[in-house]
C-alpha positions in Angstrom: -20.3 93.9 101.1 -23.1 91.4 102.2 -22.0 89.4 99.1 -18.2 89.1 100.3 -19.7 87.9 103.3 -21.6 85.1 101.5 -18.9 81.9 101.7 -21.4 80.0 99.2 -21.2 83.4 96.5 -17.8 83.7 96.7 -16.7 79.6 96.5 -19.4 79.8 93.6 -17.5 82.9 92.0 -14.1 81.6 92.3 -15.0 78.1 90.9 -17.0 80.1 88.1 -14.0 81.9 86.8 -11.7 79.2 87.1 -13.8 76.8 85.1 -14.1 79.7 82.7 -10.4 80.1 82.1 -9.5 76.5 82.2 -12.2 76.1 79.1 -11.1 78.5 77.4 -7.4 78.4 77.4 -6.9 74.5 77.0 -6.9 73.0 73.8 -6.1 69.8 74.6 -8.6 66.8 73.7 -10.3 65.6 77.1 -9.6 62.3 78.3 -13.0 60.6 78.2 -12.8 56.5 79.7 -14.8 53.7 78.3 -18.0 53.5 79.9 -20.8 50.6 80.0 -24.4 51.5 78.7 -26.3 51.9 82.0 -28.9 49.6 80.2 -26.5 46.5 81.4 -26.5 47.8 84.8 -27.2 44.5 87.0 -30.9 43.6 87.5 -30.0 41.5 90.9 -28.3 43.4 93.8 -27.9 41.3 96.8 -31.1 41.0 98.2 -32.8 43.5 95.9 -34.1 42.4 92.3 -35.2 44.6 89.7 -39.1 45.4 89.7 -39.4 47.7 87.0 -37.7 49.8 84.6 -39.0 53.1 84.3 -38.4 55.4 81.1 -37.3 59.1 81.2 -39.7 61.3 79.0 -37.9 63.2 76.2 -38.7 66.5 77.5 -36.8 66.0 80.8 -34.0 64.2 78.5 -33.7 67.2 76.6 -33.2 69.6 79.9 -31.1 67.1 81.5 -28.7 66.9 78.3 -27.4 63.7 80.2 -24.9 61.2 78.1 -26.6 58.1 79.8 -29.4 57.5 82.2 -30.8 55.1 84.4 -34.3 54.8 86.6 -35.0 51.8 88.0 -37.3 50.6 91.1 -36.0 47.2 93.0 -37.6 45.1 95.9 -36.2 43.2 98.5 -37.2 40.1 100.0 -39.2 41.9 102.5 -41.0 43.7 99.5 -39.6 46.8 100.8 -39.0 49.3 97.4 -36.1 51.4 96.3 -35.8 53.3 93.2 -32.7 54.7 91.8 -31.9 57.3 89.4 -28.3 57.7 87.8 -27.4 60.5 85.1 -24.0 60.3 83.7 -22.1 63.1 81.9 -18.8 61.7 80.0 -18.0 65.8 79.4 -18.9 68.9 81.6 -16.9 71.3 79.1 -19.3 72.6 77.5 -21.3 73.7 80.2 -23.4 70.5 80.8 -23.5 69.2 84.2 -26.1 67.3 86.6 -29.0 68.9 88.1 -29.1 69.7 91.7 -31.9 67.3 93.3 -32.6 70.0 96.0 -33.6 72.2 93.2 -35.4 69.6 90.6 -37.7 67.9 93.9 -39.5 71.3 94.7 -40.0 71.7 90.9 -41.8 68.3 91.2 -44.1 69.0 93.8 -41.8 67.1 96.5 -41.5 69.8 99.6 -38.2 68.9 101.9 -38.4 69.1 105.5 -35.1 68.0 106.8 -31.7 68.0 104.8 -28.5 66.7 106.2 -25.1 64.7 105.1 -25.5 60.9 105.8 -22.1 58.8 105.9 -22.9 55.0 105.0 -20.5 52.5 105.3 -19.9 50.5 102.1 -18.0 47.3 100.5 -14.6 48.1 99.3 -13.9 51.6 101.6 -12.3 51.8 104.6 -14.3 55.3 105.2 -17.8 55.9 104.4 -18.6 57.8 101.8 -21.3 61.2 102.7 -24.4 61.5 100.5 -27.1 64.2 101.2 -30.3 63.0 102.8 -33.5 64.6 102.3 -37.0 63.5 103.7 -39.6 65.1 101.0 -43.3 65.2 101.2 -46.0 65.6 98.4 -49.9 65.6 100.0 -49.8 62.8 102.5 -46.7 61.0 100.6 -43.4 61.2 102.2 -40.2 59.7 101.0 -36.4 59.4 101.7 -33.8 60.7 99.1 -30.3 60.2 99.3 -28.3 61.4 96.4 -24.4 62.0 95.8 -22.1 63.1 93.0 -19.7 60.5 91.8 -16.7 61.6 90.0 -13.0 60.1 89.1 -11.8 58.9 92.7 -14.9 60.3 94.8 -18.1 60.6 96.0 -18.9 63.9 96.7 -22.3 65.2 98.5 -21.4 68.9 98.2 -22.6 70.4 94.9 -20.0 73.6 95.5 -16.9 70.5 96.4 -18.2 68.7 92.9 -17.7 71.9 91.0 -14.6 72.9 92.6 -12.9 68.9 92.2 -14.2 69.0 88.5 -11.7 72.2 87.7 -9.0 70.3 89.3 -9.7 67.0 87.9 -9.5 68.9 84.7 -6.6 70.3 85.3 -4.6 67.2 86.7 -6.4 64.3 84.6 -8.0 66.1 81.8 -11.3 64.5 82.6 -14.2 66.6 83.8 -16.7 63.1 83.3 -19.2 62.7 86.5 -22.3 61.3 87.4 -25.0 62.2 89.6 -27.0 59.6 91.7 -30.0 59.6 93.8 -32.2 56.8 95.4 -35.5 57.4 97.0 -37.4 55.1 99.1 -41.0 55.8 100.2 -41.9 55.8 103.8 -44.2 53.7 105.1 -43.5 53.2 108.9 -41.6 55.7 110.1 -38.5 57.9 108.6 -35.7 56.2 110.3 -37.1 52.4 108.9 -37.4 54.2 105.3 -33.7 55.6 105.8 -32.2 52.1 107.1 -33.8 50.5 104.0 -32.3 53.1 101.7 -28.9 52.9 103.1 -29.2 49.0 102.6 -30.2 49.5 99.1 -26.9 52.1 98.9 -24.7 49.3 100.1 -25.9 46.7 97.6 -25.7 49.7 94.9 -22.4 50.7 95.3 -20.1 47.9 94.4 -21.3 47.3 90.9 -21.6 51.1 90.6 -18.3 51.5 90.5 -18.1 49.9 87.4 -20.0 51.7 85.5 -18.9 55.1 87.1 -16.0 57.3 87.2 -15.5 56.4 90.6 
């Protein structure tokens, strides 16, 4: 009975059942939209400029199984830094999907101390997008992590909602493409200042991002 009282378990079970039925009964060739390589992503985002391109190790890529990735550091005119990681998946029909940072960060040694959903006003949208905000630490280092899932026409914070919308979009639009976007800003003065920096970076990042990702 405790299982049936667990809302998350119920939602996940329904999603997995629907996903299984959908993927095993659908014979249509999936609609996979054109995708510009993330290597061509702009190196200048308003006040932010490319500082460094990082390389993802082959062992990580083998586990990630993304169709395209980007990991970069940008700096602004105040010498504030922010990193962005993007993993794009053109289809989830084979069971490949983004790995949640809330699971990956502890595995990398980062310990979360706070988690919430943060609304951010971005250009071109009448309502804020909602993203996950984590405060994480490793030894003496502390960072702000913002991440979300970008699917056809949506920005989603919740992993469970992302799964539900994946099934709905597959039924309605014959698409399951998605992307995970993660922004990390080191805490230098305070968590509030680092959060403001991360929000500013997302606001400059979001418009160009829409040219490369489903939403």
